[in-house]
Every structure is written in structure tokens, then in C-alpha cells.
C-alpha positions as CSV (number, residue, x, y, z in Angstrom):
1,M,-16.8,0.0,-23.5
2,Q,-18.0,-2.0,-20.5
3,K,-15.8,-5.0,-19.8
4,Q,-16.7,-8.4,-18.2
5,F,-15.1,-10.8,-15.4
6,Y,-13.8,-14.1,-16.7
7,L,-15.3,-16.5,-14.2
8,N,-15.6,-20.3,-14.4
9,G,-14.7,-20.2,-18.3
10,E,-17.3,-17.6,-19.0
11,W,-17.8,-13.9,-19.1
12,V,-19.7,-12.5,-16.5
13,E,-21.4,-9.0,-16.2
14,G,-20.5,-7.0,-13.2
15,Q,-22.7,-4.7,-11.1
16,G,-20.7,-1.7,-10.5
17,F,-18.0,-0.1,-12.8
18,I,-15.2,2.7,-12.9
19,E,-13.7,4.3,-15.8
20,L,-10.0,3.4,-16.7
21,Y,-8.2,6.3,-18.1
22,S,-5.2,6.5,-20.4
23,P,-2.1,7.9,-18.5
24,H,-1.2,9.4,-21.7
25,T,-4.0,11.0,-23.2
26,K,-6.3,11.1,-20.2
27,E,-9.0,9.7,-22.5
28,V,-11.5,6.9,-21.2
29,L,-10.2,3.4,-22.3
30,A,-12.9,1.3,-20.7
31,Q,-15.7,0.9,-18.1
32,I,-14.0,-2.0,-15.6
33,P,-16.3,-4.1,-13.2
34,Q,-15.9,-3.8,-9.6
35,A,-16.3,-7.1,-8.1
36,T,-18.2,-7.6,-4.9
37,E,-17.2,-10.0,-2.1
38,E,-19.7,-12.6,-3.4
39,Q,-18.4,-12.4,-7.1
40,V,-14.9,-12.8,-5.7
41,K,-16.2,-15.8,-3.7
42,Q,-18.1,-17.4,-6.9
43,A,-14.5,-17.0,-8.4
44,I,-12.8,-18.9,-5.6
45,D,-15.7,-21.5,-5.7
46,A,-15.1,-22.1,-9.4
47,A,-11.3,-22.4,-8.8
48,E,-12.0,-24.7,-6.3
49,A,-14.4,-27.1,-8.3
50,A,-11.7,-27.3,-11.0
51,R,-9.3,-28.6,-8.9
52,P,-9.6,-32.2,-9.3
53,V,-9.6,-32.0,-13.1
54,M,-6.6,-29.6,-13.1
55,A,-4.8,-31.9,-10.9
56,G,-5.5,-34.8,-13.0
57,L,-4.2,-33.3,-16.2
58,T,-0.7,-35.1,-17.1
59,A,2.4,-33.1,-17.4
60,L,2.2,-33.4,-21.2
61,E,-1.4,-31.9,-21.2
62,R,-0.2,-28.8,-18.8
63,A,2.9,-28.3,-21.1
64,E,0.7,-28.3,-24.3
65,I,-1.6,-25.8,-22.9
66,L,1.2,-23.5,-21.8
67,E,2.8,-24.1,-25.2
68,H,-0.3,-23.0,-27.0
69,L,-0.8,-20.0,-24.6
70,A,2.8,-19.0,-25.7
71,Q,2.0,-19.4,-29.3
72,L,-1.4,-17.4,-28.9
73,F,1.1,-14.6,-27.5
74,K,3.2,-14.6,-30.5
75,D,0.3,-14.7,-32.7
76,N,-1.3,-11.5,-30.9
77,R,2.1,-10.0,-30.3
78,Q,1.3,-6.4,-31.4
79,R,-2.1,-6.3,-30.0
80,A,-1.0,-7.4,-26.6
81,A,1.8,-4.7,-26.5
82,E,-0.6,-2.0,-27.6
83,I,-3.0,-2.8,-24.8
84,I,0.1,-2.5,-22.3
85,S,0.8,1.0,-23.9
86,L,-2.6,2.2,-24.0
87,E,-3.5,1.3,-20.3
88,G,0.1,1.8,-18.7
89,A,1.7,4.4,-20.9
90,K,4.6,2.1,-21.5
91,P,6.7,2.8,-24.6
92,I,5.8,0.4,-27.4
93,K,9.2,-0.8,-27.7
94,F,9.3,-1.8,-24.3
95,A,5.8,-3.2,-24.2
96,L,7.0,-5.4,-27.3
97,A,9.9,-6.5,-25.5
98,E,7.7,-7.5,-22.4
99,I,5.5,-9.5,-24.6
100,D,8.5,-11.4,-26.1
101,R,9.5,-12.2,-22.5
102,T,5.9,-13.2,-21.6
103,I,6.2,-15.7,-24.5
104,E,9.4,-16.9,-23.2
105,T,8.1,-17.1,-19.5
106,Y,5.2,-19.6,-20.8
107,K,7.5,-21.7,-22.6
108,F,10.0,-22.0,-19.8
109,A,6.6,-23.0,-17.7
110,A,5.8,-25.5,-20.2
111,E,9.3,-27.1,-20.0
112,E,9.1,-27.3,-16.3
113,A,5.9,-28.7,-16.2
114,K,7.5,-31.9,-17.7
115,R,10.5,-31.6,-15.2
116,L,8.4,-31.7,-12.0
117,T,9.4,-34.7,-9.9
118,G,10.1,-35.9,-6.3
119,E,13.3,-37.7,-5.1
120,M,14.5,-41.2,-4.0
121,I,15.1,-41.2,-0.2
122,P,18.0,-43.6,1.2
123,M,16.1,-45.1,3.9
124,D,18.8,-47.7,4.6
125,A,21.3,-45.1,5.3
126,A,19.6,-44.9,8.9
127,K,19.6,-47.8,11.3
128,G,16.0,-48.2,11.2
129,G,15.7,-48.2,7.4
130,A,16.5,-51.5,6.6
131,G,13.8,-52.9,4.1
132,R,12.2,-49.7,3.5
133,F,12.0,-47.8,0.2
134,G,11.1,-44.2,0.1
135,Y,10.5,-41.7,-2.3
136,T,8.5,-38.1,-2.5
137,I,5.9,-37.0,-5.0
138,T,4.8,-33.6,-5.6
139,Q,1.0,-32.5,-5.7
140,P,-0.6,-29.2,-6.7
141,I,-1.3,-27.0,-3.6
142,G,-4.7,-26.1,-4.8
143,V,-6.3,-22.5,-5.5
144,I,-4.0,-19.7,-5.9
145,G,-4.7,-16.2,-5.3
146,A,-2.3,-14.1,-7.5
147,I,-2.4,-10.3,-6.9
148,T,-0.3,-8.6,-9.7
149,P,1.1,-5.0,-10.4
150,F,0.7,-2.4,-13.0
151,N,4.4,-2.1,-14.3
152,F,4.7,-5.6,-16.3
153,P,1.0,-6.5,-16.7
154,Q,1.5,-9.6,-18.8
155,N,5.1,-10.9,-17.8
156,L,4.6,-10.7,-13.9
157,V,1.2,-12.0,-14.6
158,A,2.9,-14.9,-16.6
159,H,5.3,-15.5,-13.6
160,K,2.4,-16.4,-11.4
161,V,-0.2,-17.9,-13.9
162,G,2.5,-19.9,-15.6
163,P,4.1,-21.9,-12.8
164,A,0.5,-22.5,-11.2
165,I,-0.7,-24.1,-14.3
166,A,2.7,-26.2,-14.8
167,A,2.1,-27.5,-11.2
168,G,-1.6,-28.4,-11.7
169,N,-3.1,-25.6,-9.7
170,T,-6.0,-23.4,-10.4
171,I,-6.0,-19.5,-10.1
172,V,-8.0,-16.4,-9.3
173,L,-6.3,-13.3,-10.7
174,K,-6.6,-9.7,-9.4
175,P,-4.7,-7.6,-11.8
176,A,-3.7,-4.0,-10.7
177,S,-6.5,-1.4,-11.3
178,Q,-4.8,0.6,-13.8
179,T,-3.9,-2.5,-16.1
180,P,-6.8,-4.7,-16.0
181,L,-7.1,-4.9,-19.9
182,S,-4.0,-7.0,-20.1
183,A,-5.4,-9.3,-17.5
184,L,-8.7,-9.7,-19.5
185,F,-7.0,-10.1,-22.8
186,L,-4.9,-13.1,-21.2
187,A,-8.4,-14.5,-20.5
188,E,-9.2,-14.2,-24.0
189,L,-6.1,-16.2,-25.0
190,I,-6.5,-18.7,-22.1
191,A,-10.2,-19.5,-23.5
192,Q,-8.8,-20.5,-26.7
193,T,-6.6,-23.2,-24.9
194,N,-7.7,-26.4,-23.2
195,L,-7.3,-25.3,-19.8
196,P,-10.2,-26.9,-17.8
197,K,-13.0,-24.5,-17.2
198,G,-12.7,-22.7,-13.9
199,A,-9.0,-23.2,-13.4
200,F,-8.3,-19.7,-14.6
201,N,-10.5,-16.7,-13.3
202,V,-10.0,-12.7,-13.6
203,V,-11.8,-10.7,-11.0
204,T,-11.2,-6.8,-11.2
205,G,-11.8,-4.4,-8.6
206,S,-10.2,-2.8,-5.4
207,G,-7.8,-4.6,-3.3
208,R,-9.6,-3.9,-0.1
209,V,-12.6,-5.9,-1.5
210,V,-10.9,-8.6,-4.0
211,G,-7.6,-8.9,-2.3
212,D,-9.0,-9.0,1.2
213,A,-11.6,-11.9,0.1
214,L,-8.7,-13.9,-1.6
215,V,-6.2,-13.8,1.3
216,T,-8.9,-14.5,4.0
217,S,-10.7,-17.4,2.1
218,D,-10.1,-20.8,3.7
219,K,-10.3,-22.1,-0.1
220,V,-7.3,-20.3,-1.4
221,K,-4.2,-22.2,-0.2
222,M,-1.5,-19.6,-1.8
223,I,-1.2,-16.0,-2.2
224,T,1.4,-14.7,-4.5
225,F,1.6,-11.0,-4.7
226,T,3.9,-8.2,-6.2
227,G,3.7,-4.7,-4.9
228,S,4.2,-2.4,-2.1
229,P,5.7,-3.9,1.3
230,A,3.1,-2.0,3.3
231,V,0.3,-4.0,1.3
232,G,2.5,-7.2,1.4
233,I,3.0,-7.0,5.0
234,G,-0.5,-6.5,5.5
235,I,-1.4,-9.8,3.2
236,R,0.9,-11.8,5.5
237,N,-0.6,-10.6,8.6
238,K,-4.0,-11.7,7.4
239,A,-3.2,-14.7,5.5
240,G,-3.1,-17.2,8.7
241,L,-1.4,-20.2,7.7
242,K,-1.6,-20.3,3.8
243,R,1.5,-20.1,2.0
244,V,2.5,-16.5,0.6
245,A,5.2,-15.4,-1.6
246,L,5.7,-11.6,-1.6
247,E,7.7,-9.8,-4.3
248,L,7.9,-6.2,-2.6
249,G,9.9,-3.0,-2.9
250,S,13.4,-2.2,-3.9
251,N,15.9,0.9,-4.4
252,A,18.6,-1.2,-6.3
253,G,22.3,0.2,-6.2
254,L,24.9,0.0,-8.7
255,I,28.8,0.4,-7.8
256,I,31.0,1.4,-10.5
257,D,34.9,0.6,-9.9
258,R,37.9,2.5,-11.1
259,G,39.3,1.1,-14.4
260,T,35.6,0.6,-16.0
261,N,35.3,1.6,-19.4
262,I,32.7,4.2,-19.1
263,D,31.6,4.4,-22.7
264,D,30.7,0.5,-22.7
265,I,28.1,1.1,-19.5
266,V,26.6,4.4,-20.0
267,A,23.8,3.2,-22.3
268,K,23.0,0.3,-20.0
269,C,22.8,2.7,-17.0
270,V,20.4,4.9,-19.0
271,V,18.0,1.7,-19.7
272,G,18.5,0.7,-16.2
273,A,17.4,3.9,-14.7
274,F,14.8,4.9,-17.0
275,S,13.2,2.2,-19.2
276,N,9.2,2.4,-18.4
277,Q,9.9,5.7,-16.8
278,G,11.7,3.8,-13.6
279,Q,8.8,2.1,-12.9
280,V,10.8,-1.3,-12.7
281,C,11.2,-3.0,-9.2
282,I,15.0,-3.3,-10.0
283,S,15.3,0.0,-11.8
284,I,18.6,1.5,-10.9
285,Q,18.0,4.2,-8.1
286,R,21.4,4.7,-6.6
287,I,24.8,4.7,-8.3
288,Y,27.9,4.9,-6.3
289,V,30.8,5.9,-8.5
290,M,34.6,5.6,-7.5
291,E,36.0,9.1,-7.5
292,E,38.7,8.5,-10.4
293,V,36.0,7.9,-13.0
294,A,33.2,9.9,-11.4
295,D,33.6,13.1,-13.7
296,E,33.7,11.0,-16.8
297,F,30.7,9.0,-15.9
298,I,28.5,11.7,-14.6
299,E,29.3,14.0,-17.8
300,K,28.3,11.2,-20.2
301,F,25.4,9.9,-18.4
302,V,23.8,13.2,-18.0
303,A,24.4,13.7,-21.6
304,A,22.9,10.2,-22.7
305,A,19.9,10.8,-20.5
306,Q,19.2,14.2,-21.9
307,K,18.9,12.4,-25.4
308,L,16.0,10.5,-24.5
309,K,12.7,11.0,-26.7
310,V,9.7,12.0,-24.7
311,G,6.4,11.4,-26.5
312,N,3.4,9.2,-27.3
313,P,4.1,5.7,-25.8
314,L,2.5,4.0,-29.2
315,H,5.6,5.6,-31.1
316,M,8.5,3.5,-31.6
317,E,10.9,6.3,-31.1
318,T,9.7,7.1,-27.8
319,D,11.7,6.4,-24.8
320,I,10.0,8.3,-22.0
321,A,5.9,8.6,-21.6
322,A,3.7,9.7,-18.7
323,M,4.3,7.7,-15.5
324,I,1.0,5.6,-14.3
325,H,-0.7,8.4,-12.5
326,A,-0.4,12.2,-12.4
327,D,-0.3,12.2,-8.5
328,E,3.0,9.8,-9.1
329,Q,4.5,12.3,-10.9
330,V,3.7,15.0,-8.4
331,R,5.3,12.8,-5.8
332,A,8.3,12.4,-7.7
333,Q,9.0,16.0,-8.1
334,Q,8.3,16.7,-4.6
335,W,10.7,14.0,-3.6
336,V,13.5,15.6,-6.0
337,E,12.6,19.1,-4.1
338,E,13.5,17.3,-0.8
339,A,16.6,15.7,-2.0
340,A,17.7,19.4,-3.3
341,A,16.8,21.0,-0.2
342,K,19.0,18.5,1.6
343,G,22.0,19.5,-0.6
344,A,21.5,17.4,-3.7
345,E,22.5,18.9,-7.1
346,V,19.8,18.4,-9.7
347,L,22.0,17.4,-12.8
348,T,18.9,17.3,-15.5
349,G,15.2,16.8,-15.3
350,G,13.3,17.2,-11.8
351,S,10.2,18.8,-13.3
352,I,7.1,17.8,-15.1
353,T,6.7,19.3,-18.7
354,D,3.4,18.6,-20.9
355,G,2.3,16.1,-18.4
356,V,5.6,13.9,-18.3
357,F,7.9,13.8,-15.6
358,A,11.6,14.2,-17.3
359,P,14.2,11.7,-16.7
360,T,16.2,12.8,-13.7
361,I,19.9,12.7,-12.5
362,L,20.8,13.8,-8.9
363,H,24.2,14.0,-7.6
364,N,25.5,14.3,-3.9
365,V,22.3,12.8,-2.5
366,E,22.2,12.6,1.3
367,S,21.3,9.0,2.3
368,H,18.2,9.7,4.3
369,A,16.4,11.5,1.4
370,K,13.2,9.7,0.1
371,V,14.9,9.4,-3.3
372,S,17.7,7.3,-1.5
373,C,16.2,5.4,1.2
374,Q,12.8,4.9,0.0
375,E,11.5,3.0,-3.3
376,V,11.3,6.1,-5.6
377,F,9.5,4.1,-8.6
378,A,9.9,6.9,-10.8
379,P,12.8,7.8,-13.6
380,I,14.9,9.5,-10.9
381,V,18.5,8.1,-10.3
382,S,21.2,9.3,-7.6
383,V,25.0,9.4,-8.3
384,N,27.4,9.7,-5.5
385,R,31.0,9.4,-5.4
386,I,32.9,6.9,-3.2
387,S,36.6,6.4,-2.4
388,S,36.3,2.7,-1.9
389,I,34.2,-0.4,-3.0
390,E,33.6,-0.9,0.7
391,E,32.0,2.3,1.1
392,G,29.8,1.7,-1.9
393,I,28.8,-1.7,-0.4
394,Q,27.9,-0.1,2.9
395,A,25.8,2.4,1.2
396,I,23.9,-0.2,-0.8
397,N,23.3,-2.4,2.5
398,D,22.0,0.8,4.3
399,S,18.7,0.2,3.1
400,N,15.3,-1.6,4.1
401,Y,15.5,-3.6,0.9
402,G,17.5,-5.8,-0.8
403,L,16.2,-7.2,-4.2
404,Q,19.3,-6.9,-6.7
405,A,22.5,-4.9,-6.8
406,G,25.2,-4.8,-9.5
407,I,28.9,-3.9,-9.8
408,F,31.1,-3.0,-12.6
409,T,34.6,-4.0,-12.0
410,Q,37.5,-5.6,-13.6
411,D,39.1,-6.9,-10.4
412,I,38.0,-10.6,-9.6
413,Q,38.8,-10.4,-5.9
414,T,36.6,-7.1,-5.8
415,A,33.7,-8.9,-7.6
416,F,33.8,-11.9,-5.2
417,A,34.0,-9.9,-2.2
418,A,30.9,-7.6,-3.4
419,S,29.1,-10.9,-4.2
420,K,29.4,-12.0,-0.6
421,K,28.8,-8.7,1.3
422,L,25.9,-7.2,-0.7
423,E,22.6,-7.9,1.4
424,V,20.5,-8.7,-1.6
425,G,18.8,-11.4,-3.3
426,G,21.0,-11.1,-6.4
427,V,24.4,-9.7,-7.4
428,I,24.8,-8.7,-10.9
429,I,28.5,-8.5,-11.6
430,N,29.6,-6.2,-15.0
431,D,26.0,-5.4,-15.7
432,I,23.1,-3.4,-14.2
433,P,20.9,-4.6,-11.0
434,T,18.1,-4.2,-13.6
435,Y,19.3,-7.4,-15.7
436,R,16.9,-10.2,-15.3
437,V,16.0,-13.2,-17.4
438,D,13.0,-15.2,-16.6
439,Q,14.4,-18.6,-15.6
440,M,16.6,-17.2,-13.0
441,P,15.7,-17.4,-9.4
442,Y,14.2,-13.7,-8.6
443,G,13.6,-12.5,-5.0
444,G,15.1,-10.5,-2.2
445,V,15.8,-9.9,1.4
446,K,14.8,-7.6,4.0
447,E,11.6,-5.6,2.9
448,S,11.8,-6.9,-0.7
449,G,10.0,-9.9,0.2
450,T,10.0,-13.7,0.6
451,G,10.1,-16.3,-1.7
452,K,11.5,-16.6,-5.3
453,E,10.1,-16.2,-8.8
454,G,11.7,-17.6,-11.7
455,L,9.5,-20.6,-13.1
456,K,11.4,-23.7,-11.6
457,Y,11.4,-21.9,-8.0
458,A,8.0,-20.4,-8.1
459,I,6.7,-23.9,-9.2
460,H,8.3,-25.6,-6.0
461,E,6.4,-22.9,-3.8
462,M,3.4,-24.0,-5.4
463,V,3.2,-27.7,-4.8
464,E,3.2,-29.8,-1.6
465,S,5.8,-32.6,-1.3
466,K,4.5,-36.0,0.2
467,L,6.7,-38.6,1.3
468,I,5.8,-42.3,0.4
469,V,7.6,-45.1,2.2
470,W,7.1,-49.2,1.7
471,N,8.1,-51.4,4.0
472,Q,9.3,-54.5,2.2
473,A,10.2,-56.6,5.0
């Protein structure tokens, strides 16, 4: 079936198409239109034309649009999840959980739309401020270009679309090439709301054409991007003075202290390492375990991983399915082989069986192996023994990335020390680094990016703050 663009509130025919294949069955799911540069400019022009209407909406009207969108997702929960599973091979139970989070994310955005205010400025606190009355107001920044990844094709889109609408901006969305159906389904739902015509547009196609047109357009005032560091750095270099928010790579680390109840944490570690085939920005990639509990943890962790059910992503019992592309599975296998050649022990997995890369646990991994120092984005986790918490902190910090890290410990001083010393955007104490709820500030340091997601925090990056001073003298 040939799909269409969503442009200026209408469905528009494409000129060229590519076939979208299921990662699981390899069957053709749809023919996806490939935008020309001129079509991207039309989408940008539509968003630009809708700016005054969108900016003129009241906070209540914006909130009601977002509440309606959340309700539409609730009404279409199963269908939305099945689309994710079909195009992304995400097991349906995780896809349903993503839709639940998406509903919550749009609800948070609706709430924040009503809270968007400026502040009073105490002008008379300065010698020259007598007789002055000052305050700030927030105004929408304008057209926002959103470039989104495949791994959470609804919720990570919601983290860009939700705050943009809440702030009164207009949007041109370029979804990941492997998961465009979710973005087009979002457009179907948005078309049922009272969002002004042209305020939301979906343009599918290559990053080289669509992404570059968004990044270089003078009419686009902000780019919000989630993806690889290489692409993110390229965007920042091309963006000029427009605002840029980048959520980039990670290789999240976890420390397990002595005295930790291993039985309580193994199930969490399995979810953190292997859900969505490890294709999660904050998937656990490196685990550093104190020597005293290492043997017990490794034994129980491996046993739990081996119980994961591999199968059809549309079946509720499935835990693991195919990765997003076959070549990504080959890369993952090659990285495991490289680590093994450097002395790592493969405790389980490490190979492709029936088209699925198996959940993989490595032991004693050299720090410069790709599975340790790069973003693996696969169901691969390394477990290394440490003799001190400081050693674990140093190992986690020995990385170009710094999105989130976790530590399990019963010692409050250890927890405080780790929270200060870990060079990451978020430290999760007594839980896995994969933990996220959608209203919390989320973003990293180093090559993990710039800016914060989380509705309130993203909204403040999508508005201009204007100072108003009255001279009452």
C-alpha cells in the first residue's frame, strides 16, 4: 500500500517510494513516499503560515488538543502498538507499554501548557530600578523541525510534538526511515483534533534530503533530534544560530555494591539490558559488580537471560525478536567476536539463530572493546568485577558518553558519593540506569547530547523569554 505525506492538514501524494520491510517476517509492509527538497519546503511553509494561528491559541485550547490526542491514543491503544511491533519488531508487550507512556506524555504536555508563565523581576532591588515594574513573558519560538529515531516511534515523538504544541509552536516531523507508519498514524489522530491546519506536518524520506532541508531552513527556528552522535554533531555544525536540542548516544553503566540482595535486582537487570532487543538509549551496557557478590549475580543473571522467550513480536509471550535491521545483528555479532578475541568470555548468546541475535552476556571485557566503549544498541551486556566502588565509578566515567548511570547500594554515603562523581546527566540509585518516567529531566553530557527532554524542560527550550519593563515614574 502506498502511503502519503501529511502536509498542511491534508494527505499529499509522493513522487518516489521505497518499500518498508518487516524486520521479523521480511514482508513488505508499505511503500513509503520519499520527499523531495521542494516538498520539505512546502511543509516548512505550511508550518510557517500556521504560526500566528497556533501562537494565538489560549493555554486551555492547547491543553485540550493534547488531552484529546491522549484520549485518541487510549482509544486506539492496540492498533498503535501493533504498528510499532510490525515496523520495528518491538515485542507487543513493550509496544503496549510504549503507548501507555505516550498517553501519559501527552497528558503531561497538556498540564504543562497551563503552567507556562514568566516571572516577576524585582526592579527596585537595583539603584536604578526605582519606579520600574518588570516581568517576563514566554512566546513560542516558531517552526520546530523534529527528527526522531526508530526505537520509540511514538513516545520519543511525543517528547517533541507534545512540548511543541504546549508551547504554541508548529512542527515538521521527519520520522526514522524504518518506523514511518507510527508517525503517519499519529497524523491520523492529530487530524481528528482541533490543532490548526498546518501546525503539524509529517515528511518521510532520507536524512540527507529531509533532514538537511530542515536544518538549513531559515524558517525553522529549532531542531530537536534524537539519534547518533555523528549525525547530531553534523546537525549542530549546519544549524547556524538556530536552537538545537540533541539526545545522542550512551553506553549506560551500572554498579552493584556488596550487600545487595541479588534476587531483588536480577529481573530488573534483564529488563534493562534486553528489552526492545537492547535498542534503548539507556539500555544497560556495562555492569560493574563488587567481587563479593559477583559469582552469585553472574550465575543468576545468566540463568534469567536464558529464560527469555524469542519469537514473533506480535505474541504477548515474546521477550526478544529481531533487531531493526539484519546488518545490525551482524554488526552486534562481530562486536562480540572482537571482545572475545580481546579476552572476554561469552557466558550466553553471541550468535544469530533463526534471524534473531540472542541475548548476550559477556564477562571480563576489555575497556577498549567496542561493546564497552561504543554504543552497542543491541542485546549485549558486559559484566566486570570490581574491588571498590571508586573503581566502578572510574570505569563508567571512562567513556565518551554520559546519559544515565545506576548504582545498587545499601550505604547512603556510597550513594551520595556516586551521585556526585558519576559524569552523567542522571544517576539512578537502587535501580537500573534504564529507569525513566516522562516528566523527569532527561539528557546527558559529553557526546550524549545537549538540552533536556521531559515535558517542562523541553517546553522551556521551545520558547523565547521576553522582558517587559514599565517605567512608572
